[in-house]
C-alpha angles and dihedrals in degrees: 000000000000092000091051092051091052093053092050102044107018102068141133110257094204092055092050092049091052090052091049091051091049090051091050092051091050089051091052093253103309136077144142124248089257090053090055094049091049095047098043103032088224121146117264090243094058093046094049092046100047096036088075090055093048091048091052095046097046101031102247125202120217120212131171125236124216089262092057095252118142111245115203117207139167109216092172094052130241103308111145118226092204110031139047132054095298098052092038091051092047092047092048091044092051090048090050092048090047093050093043090048091051092051092042092051092051093049092042092054088060098038096046095053091047091049101041100037097027096053091041090054091044094051092046090049091051090049093051092048091048092048093049089048090050094052091045092052092048092054097046092103099239094140139293095266094050092044088051090050093051091044089058099043108012114128094351094300125314092232095076092044092049088055089052091054090047089053091052091050091049092049090051097049100036107028120109088224095063102038094094093056090055093046107057093175092062099029096104092048092050093048090055094049099038123086119239110264095247090051092050092049092047089050090056095047103038105013130228134292115297110261087213095054092114095038093118091059092047092049093047092050094045092047092049090050091046091052092047090053090053102051095268096298131117141158134217089249090059091050089054089051090051098048110018092240117154115252090259093048091047091055090056092043092052091054090053094045091049090054094044098042101033100254130156134189119256134183125217125220087261094054099257113150114218136156123246122210102182093156090067095057099076105098139168090221101286112157112262125223096016094123100020093134122074090194127226120322105268117239122231122247121224090228139339090225121106111261089244092059092052089047090055091049089054089048093052091048090047089056091050091047092050094049094041090050090048094054094042092050091045092053095045095047097040094240121203116273098197124215143238092273101049098025131259123272117232088257090050092048092053090045091055090045092053093046091051091063093050100258128133105254095204096056095034096051097035097047108016098040098023121031098030099050092040093053091045092049092051090048091047090057097037099053096055090041092055091041090054091055092048092046091050091054093046093048089050089055092048092046090050090052091051091053091047088052090059092043090053090050090051090053093049094045094050112010093164093065124016116177111196091196089065091057097075116176117250106214137244094017092045133038139162141063111309090200092056091048093049088050089050089054091045091059091056098034100041097251123175127213119233128213093250093058096262127117134231124208103192094163091050091049090051092048091049092051092047093048090048089055091048090051092049090056096048112116107224091186091078088067096052115124095224127207125327116268102168137027123183089213095049115110 
C-alpha cells in the first residue's frame, strides 16, 4: 500500500509533462483527459495536476465535445513560453536589459546633472567674465572712438551677454528650485517636500515608475476574491469584465490563473464551459468579494514634476544648446577672434582664456564647448520626446482596455440588449470606440446586431443562466474547515 501511494503522489512533474506532450503530439494536438490517461498510463491525479501547467506553458485551447467532455487542443503548436532557446534568450535578454538599464540609470543620474547644470554654470560664468571684461575695456580711457569700437564689437556684443545675465537672474528669483533659499522660514519644509535635483531631472528625461508595475498581483488577488465570492466558479467572459483583456488575451490569462490558483475547466450539463477553483474556497472566515475588482488599468504620467520645473530644465538645456552651437559654429567657420585694438569677440575672449591656462583652444572649444554640449542637448530633448510618443501609444492601449472592461461588464449585466452609445468613454482613463469594442466581443461571444444599432448576446445570456444554476447547486459545506484537531500551542 505504501509503495502504491508513493507511485501515485510522489512523482516528477517534468517527466509527467513530457509524457503529456508526447501524448498530445501523437493525438495530433488535441485530446481529452481520459485520452491522456489511456495513452500515458499515468494516474488521473497526475494528469489533472500537470495538465494545467502544460496548458499554461503552451497556450492550450479548451473546447467542449457533444458529450460535454472538455477537449484540450494546441492550435498554435507546442512552443513553450518558458523553455527552449527562444524563451531562454528572451529571458536572458530582458535580464541583461534590466541590469544594463539599472547601471545606466545610476550613471546617467550623475552624468546628466554634471552635464546640464555644469555646462549651464560654465557658460554663464564665461558670459559674466566676458561681460565684465567688455565693460572694463570700455572704461579704460583709451579714447572715445576706440571705446565706441569696443562697445560695438567687444566680446561679441554685450547685448547677448546681458540677456544671459538677465535669464540667470530670472531663474534665481522665479524658479521653484531656488524659492527655499530665499525663504529661510520655509526652507526646511520645502527641502522635505522637494525632490533632489537629479531625481527631478531624471523624472523629466526617463519618467517615473509605472503605476501598473504590480498589476499582475492585483489582478490575481482580485480574481481570487471574485471566485471565492461566487462559489469557486468563473468564466473567461467574467475575467474580461474584471481586467479589460480581449477575449483571446483572457483565454491565455485564464490558463495562467488556473495553473497559479489551482483551477480546472469543467462542463455543465448544458455544455457551458467554466473554471472551477475549489482550492480557493477553504477560508477561515475572511469576508469574500471585498476586493474583487482590480480597478481600471492606471495610465502613465509623463513626469511627476511640476510643469514649471520641466520648463526650466528645457530652458537650461536651451542655453547649453545655444552656447554649444555658437562655439561649434565658430570653430568650424574660423570666426574672427578680434584683437586688443578693435576688441575681442566673445569667441576670441574665451579662446584667449583657454590659451592662458595652457589648453589647445581649437580642441577645447570645438569638442569640450561645442560637440559635447550640443550632442547632450539634442539627446536631452530627444529622449523625452520619444518617450512621450511611446507613452502616448501605451496609454491609448491601456485606455482602450479600460473601455473594453466596461463594455464587457455591460454585456454581462444585460446580454439581451447592449447599447454601445450608452457606453461613453470617460477620458482620460478610457478611450476608443465603444461600438467597435462591443463588436469585438460579439465576434468571440456570438453576439448578434439588432436593427436599432444595439447588440444581443443570446449565447452569453444562456451561459450566464446556466452558470447561475450551477452555482446555486454548489455545496459549500464541502469546503468547511471543520473542528480543530491539532494546535501547535496546545499542551
